[in-house]
C-alpha positions in Angstrom: 10.8 -79.1 -13.1 8.2 -80.7 -15.4 8.1 -79.8 -19.0 9.1 -76.2 -18.8 12.1 -77.0 -21.0 14.7 -74.8 -19.4 17.3 -77.4 -20.3 16.3 -77.8 -23.9 16.3 -75.5 -27.0 12.8 -74.3 -26.1 11.9 -71.6 -23.7 9.2 -72.2 -21.0 5.7 -72.1 -22.4 2.9 -69.8 -21.2 1.1 -72.7 -19.6 3.8 -72.9 -17.0 3.0 -69.4 -15.8 2.8 -69.8 -12.0 5.3 -70.7 -9.4 4.9 -73.8 -7.4 1.9 -73.1 -5.2 2.9 -75.1 -2.2 6.4 -73.6 -2.0 4.9 -70.1 -2.5 2.4 -70.5 0.4 5.0 -71.9 2.7 7.9 -69.7 2.0 6.2 -66.4 1.1 4.4 -66.0 4.4 5.0 -62.5 6.0 7.6 -62.6 8.7 6.3 -62.4 12.3 7.9 -62.0 15.7 9.1 -65.4 16.9 7.0 -66.8 19.8 8.6 -68.5 22.8 8.4 -72.2 23.6 7.3 -74.9 21.3 5.5 -72.5 18.9 8.6 -70.5 18.5 10.7 -73.6 17.9 8.3 -74.7 15.2 8.5 -71.3 13.5 12.3 -71.5 13.4 12.3 -75.1 12.1 9.7 -74.1 9.4 11.8 -71.2 8.3 14.9 -73.4 8.1 13.1 -76.0 6.1 11.8 -73.3 3.7 15.4 -72.2 3.0 16.8 -75.7 2.9 14.4 -77.1 0.4 14.8 -74.3 -2.1 15.8 -75.8 -5.4 18.7 -74.5 -7.6 17.6 -71.8 -10.0 17.5 -73.1 -13.5 19.8 -71.6 -16.2 18.5 -70.1 -19.3 19.3 -72.3 -22.4 21.8 -69.8 -23.8 24.1 -72.4 -25.4 21.3 -74.3 -27.2 18.6 -71.7 -27.9 17.2 -71.4 -31.4 14.5 -69.0 -30.3 16.8 -65.9 -30.2 15.3 -64.8 -26.9 14.7 -61.0 -26.7 13.1 -61.0 -23.3 11.2 -58.4 -21.5 10.1 -58.4 -17.9 7.1 -56.1 -17.5 4.1 -55.4 -15.3 1.0 -57.4 -15.9 -2.2 -58.3 -14.1 -1.4 -59.2 -10.5 2.3 -59.2 -10.9 5.0 -59.1 -13.5 5.4 -61.3 -16.6 8.5 -62.7 -18.3 7.8 -62.4 -22.0 9.4 -63.2 -25.3 9.4 -60.9 -28.3 8.0 -62.3 -31.5 10.2 -60.5 -34.1 7.7 -61.3 -36.9 4.8 -59.4 -35.3 6.3 -57.3 -32.5 4.0 -59.0 -30.0 5.1 -60.6 -26.7 4.4 -64.1 -25.6 4.1 -64.8 -21.8 6.6 -67.4 -20.7 5.6 -67.2 -17.0 4.2 -64.8 -14.5 5.5 -63.7 -11.1 2.6 -62.8 -8.8 3.0 -60.0 -6.3 2.5 -62.5 -3.5 5.1 -65.0 -4.8 7.8 -63.7 -2.3 7.8 -63.3 1.4 5.7 -60.3 2.3 4.9 -59.6 -1.3 6.7 -57.3 -3.7 5.6 -54.0 -5.4 7.7 -53.9 -8.6 10.5 -55.4 -10.7 13.1 -53.8 -12.9 16.8 -53.8 -13.8 17.0 -57.3 -15.3 19.7 -59.3 -17.1 20.9 -62.8 -17.8 24.3 -63.5 -16.4 26.9 -64.6 -19.1 28.5 -66.7 -16.4 25.7 -68.8 -15.0 23.0 -68.0 -17.6 20.5 -67.2 -14.9 17.9 -64.4 -15.0 18.4 -61.7 -12.4 16.1 -58.7 -11.5 15.7 -56.1 -8.9 12.6 -56.6 -6.6 11.2 -53.9 -4.3 9.9 -55.5 -1.1 8.7 -53.3 1.7 10.3 -50.2 0.1 13.8 -52.0 0.0 15.3 -53.1 -3.4 16.8 -56.6 -3.5 18.5 -58.3 -6.4 17.4 -61.9 -7.0 17.9 -64.7 -9.5 14.8 -66.7 -10.4 13.1 -69.0 -12.8 9.5 -70.0 -13.3 9.3 -71.9 -9.9 12.0 -70.6 -7.5 13.8 -67.4 -6.4 17.0 -66.6 -4.5 17.9 -63.2 -3.2 21.6 -62.3 -3.4 22.0 -58.6 -2.6 20.3 -55.7 -0.9 20.6 -52.6 -3.1 21.1 -49.1 -1.7 18.7 -47.5 -4.1 16.0 -48.5 -6.6 17.2 -48.8 -10.2 15.3 -48.5 -13.4 18.0 -50.0 -15.6 20.3 -53.0 -15.3 22.7 -55.0 -17.4 25.6 -57.5 -17.2 29.0 -57.0 -18.6 30.7 -59.9 -20.3 32.8 -60.6 -17.1 29.6 -61.2 -15.1 29.4 -58.0 -13.1 26.0 -56.4 -12.8 25.4 -52.6 -13.4 22.3 -50.7 -12.3 21.4 -47.0 -12.8 18.9 -44.6 -11.3 18.9 -40.8 -11.7 22.6 -39.9 -11.6 23.8 -43.0 -9.7 25.3 -46.2 -11.0 25.7 -49.3 -8.8 28.0 -52.2 -9.5 27.6 -55.7 -8.0 30.7 -57.9 -8.8 29.9 -61.4 -10.0 26.4 -62.0 -8.4 26.7 -65.6 -9.7 29.2 -66.2 -6.9 26.9 -65.0 -4.1 24.8 -67.5 -2.1 21.1 -67.0 -2.4 18.4 -67.1 0.3 14.6 -67.5 0.0 13.7 -64.6 2.3 15.5 -61.3 1.8 16.9 -59.4 4.8 19.6 -56.9 5.8 22.3 -59.5 6.0 22.5 -59.5 2.1 25.6 -57.7 0.8 25.2 -54.3 -0.9 26.6 -53.3 -4.3 30.4 -53.2 -4.4 30.8 -49.8 -6.2 28.8 -46.6 -6.5 29.5 -44.2 -9.3 28.1 -40.7 -9.7 27.1 -39.9 -13.3 27.3 -36.6 -15.1 23.6 -36.8 -15.9 20.7 -39.2 -16.0 20.8 -41.8 -18.7 18.3 -44.2 -20.3 15.7 -46.7 -19.0 17.8 -49.8 -19.9 21.5 -50.5 -20.6 23.9 -52.4 -22.7 27.5 -52.8 -21.5 30.2 -52.8 -24.1 34.0 -52.7 -24.1 35.2 -50.3 -26.8 37.6 -47.5 -27.5 34.9 -44.8 -27.9 37.0 -41.8 -26.9 40.3 -43.0 -28.5 41.9 -43.4 -25.1 42.0 -47.2 -25.1 39.4 -49.9 -24.8 37.3 -49.8 -21.6 33.8 -50.5 -20.4 30.9 -48.2 -21.4 27.2 -48.3 -20.5 25.0 -47.5 -23.5 21.4 -46.3 -23.4 19.0 -44.1 -25.3 17.5 -41.1 -23.6 16.0 -37.8 -24.9 16.6 -38.7 -28.5 20.4 -39.3 -27.9 22.5 -42.3 -27.6 24.2 -42.0 -24.2 27.6 -43.6 -23.5 28.7 -43.7 -19.8 32.4 -44.2 -19.1 32.0 -46.4 -16.0 35.5 -45.5 -14.9 34.6 -41.9 -14.0 30.8 -41.5 -14.7 31.4 -39.1 -17.6 28.7 -39.2 -20.3 29.1 -38.9 -24.0 26.0 -37.8 -26.0 25.8 -39.1 -29.6 23.3 -37.8 -32.2 21.7 -40.7 -34.0 21.2 -40.8 -37.7 17.4 -41.2 -37.3 14.9 -40.0 -34.7 15.2 -41.9 -31.5 12.8 -39.8 -29.3 10.7 -41.4 -26.7 11.4 -43.9 -23.9 13.5 -47.1 -24.5 12.8 -49.5 -21.7 14.3 -52.6 -23.2 17.9 -53.0 -24.3 19.5 -56.2 -25.8 23.1 -57.0 -26.6 23.7 -60.0 -28.9 27.4 -60.6 -29.4 28.1 -56.8 -29.3 25.2 -55.9 -31.6 23.1 -53.3 -29.6 19.3 -53.1 -29.8 16.8 -50.9 -28.1 13.0 -51.2 -28.1 10.8 -48.1 -27.9 7.9 -48.3 -25.4 5.4 -46.5 -27.5 4.3 -49.5 -29.6 4.8 -47.6 -32.9 8.5 -46.8 -33.3 9.7 -50.4 -32.9 13.2 -51.8 -32.3 16.4 -50.1 -33.3 19.9 -51.2 -33.8 22.7 -48.8 -32.8 26.0 -49.1 -34.7 28.7 -47.8 -32.3 32.3 -47.4 -33.7 35.6 -46.7 -31.9 36.3 -43.0 -31.7 32.6 -42.0 -31.7 33.1 -40.0 -28.4 36.4 -38.4 -29.4 35.9 -34.6 -28.7 37.4 -33.9 -32.1 34.9 -36.1 -33.9 31.3 -35.5 -35.1 29.6 -37.2 -32.0 27.2 -39.0 -34.3 26.1 -42.6 -34.5 24.2 -44.7 -37.1 20.9 -46.3 -36.1 18.5 -48.4 -38.1 14.9 -49.5 -37.4 14.9 -53.4 -37.6 11.5 -54.5 -36.3 8.3 -54.0 -34.4 7.6 -54.0 -30.6 4.2 -53.7 -28.9 3.5 -50.9 -26.4 5.1 -51.6 -23.1 5.7 -49.9 -19.7 7.2 -50.7 -16.3 9.6 -53.0 -18.3 13.2 -54.1 -18.7 15.0 -56.2 -21.3 17.2 -59.2 -20.9 19.0 -61.7 -23.2 21.9 -64.1 -23.5 24.9 -61.9 -24.4 26.7 -64.5 -26.4 23.7 -65.6 -28.4 23.3 -64.5 -32.1 20.9 -61.7 -32.7 17.4 -62.5 -34.0 17.0 -62.4 -37.8 15.4 -58.9 -37.8 15.0 -57.5 -41.3 16.0 -53.8 -41.5 13.4 -51.5 -43.1 14.3 -50.9 -46.8 16.0 -47.6 -47.5 13.7 -45.4 -49.6 14.9 -44.9 -53.1 16.1 -41.3 -53.7 13.6 -39.0 -55.4 14.9 -38.4 -59.0 15.6 -34.9 -59.9 13.4 -33.4 -62.5 15.0 -33.2 -66.0 16.6 -29.9 -67.0 14.3 -28.2 -69.5 15.5 -27.7 -73.0 16.5 -24.1 -73.7 13.9 -22.1 -75.6 15.0 -21.4 -79.2 15.9 -17.7 -79.8 
């Protein structure tokens, strides 16, 4: 694996930005009808060798990572890039690139990404030939583990290792993808998601999964996103959606969400609004309550599109510095009464 440092406290550097060329050329060839005779036998053997020599996907250094990795996977030139947010500048550093031709037959887009809290590996949804497949991957190898029933623009892991994806008014749940065997070439033999949930309405472009007692009915799992200026909380048990009004303007599209030990962050795609932390509290979705939530701007984020966020859920949050609260404007002094 060279010096890409997946096993150290450092993230892969931008210089290690392409997948192993030999493996890509051999294993990413378009699938063709198998010929008869010796040629057909060679094709079968070559395909078997391709799968057999696939190396294990390297885990993200979640337990020894001083870089506080707020990751985005977003479209670049000739493919998608895995990038790290520089919290001091709001810029993104490329860790590695995933060329469109790096998988069998080529892919058209990537979204719905997350790092599993169980195996610490990066998972994303790939669209190949019009079909979405969930895969785990690093800067050299890829393994497909599931064939989704629909494309998804948002994805996130819960702390128990299940993966949640949303698109339009549908949510799909894949239980523990870390337990699924992977294969180098995706096909219809891959398992579909385990659960499909119909949502009351469409939610945001990326998710954070939290266990809280938001509606005062007991602790349960919620999918949190930002959409149309509201903080949206989906009860994954029944698909109902609670809309919360934030304390500051959260208009625009939020394509990256990060959850650091239960601290929820969302990055606006416009390149101007920045990164916000949302402070959820138990009871926020109680019908008798105010349905409001506090939000603070904590940092900058460059303009992005066709993107999704990912991070290690049990890692501490980056040391973002909240914007100072403006001092209240002093009231003018009361004029002295005019003598009679």
